[in-house]
C-alpha positions in Angstrom: 148.1 65.6 189.2 147.2 62.3 187.6 144.8 63.3 184.7 142.9 60.1 183.8 141.1 59.9 180.5 137.8 60.0 182.4 138.8 63.2 184.2 140.1 64.8 181.0 136.8 63.9 179.3 134.9 65.6 182.1 137.0 68.8 181.8 136.7 69.0 178.0 133.0 68.3 178.3 132.6 71.0 180.9 134.5 73.5 178.7 132.4 72.8 175.6 129.1 72.6 177.5 129.7 75.8 179.6 131.0 77.6 176.5 128.2 76.8 174.2 125.5 77.4 176.8 127.1 80.7 177.9 127.4 81.8 174.3 123.8 81.1 173.5 122.3 82.3 176.8 124.3 85.5 176.9 123.3 86.2 173.3 119.6 85.7 173.9 119.6 87.8 177.1 121.7 90.6 175.5 119.3 90.6 172.5 116.2 90.6 174.7 117.5 93.4 177.0 119.2 95.7 174.5 118.0 94.8 171.0 119.9 94.1 167.8 121.9 97.0 166.4 125.4 97.8 165.2 126.9 97.5 168.7 125.2 94.2 169.6 128.4 92.1 169.3 130.3 94.8 171.4 127.8 94.1 174.2 127.4 90.3 173.7 131.0 89.3 173.8 131.9 90.8 177.2 128.6 89.3 178.6 129.6 85.9 177.2 133.1 86.1 178.7 131.7 86.9 182.2 129.1 84.1 181.8 131.6 81.6 180.7 134.0 82.5 183.5 131.2 81.7 186.0 129.7 78.7 184.1 132.9 76.7 183.5 133.8 76.1 187.2 130.1 75.6 188.1 129.7 72.9 185.4 132.7 71.1 186.7 131.2 70.8 190.1 127.5 70.6 189.2 127.7 68.0 186.5 128.5 65.1 188.9 125.6 66.2 191.1 123.2 66.5 188.1 124.3 63.0 187.0 123.5 61.5 190.5 120.1 63.3 190.6 119.4 62.0 187.1 120.2 58.4 188.0 118.0 58.7 191.1 115.1 60.1 189.2 115.4 57.6 186.4 115.5 54.7 188.9 112.4 56.1 190.6 110.6 56.4 187.2 111.6 52.9 186.1 110.3 51.4 189.4 107.0 53.3 188.9 105.9 51.6 185.7 102.6 53.5 185.6 104.4 56.6 184.1 
């Protein structure tokens, strides 16, 4: 596999983005659902690992689509100068 700098950047970005979002979202949802007590971290870390396992491959595939949708949206907004 020829790993170009652009592809490597996409993979590293996907790792960081999915990891940070999974960490924060799983923490918030675990806190909201079960509260903060002495076993909070014991519940949060497994939830985070599951979330990251799902999020990382999704970000790899969804990020290019989100970029294209963003470009299309911005082009439409720029054309409509009334906004």
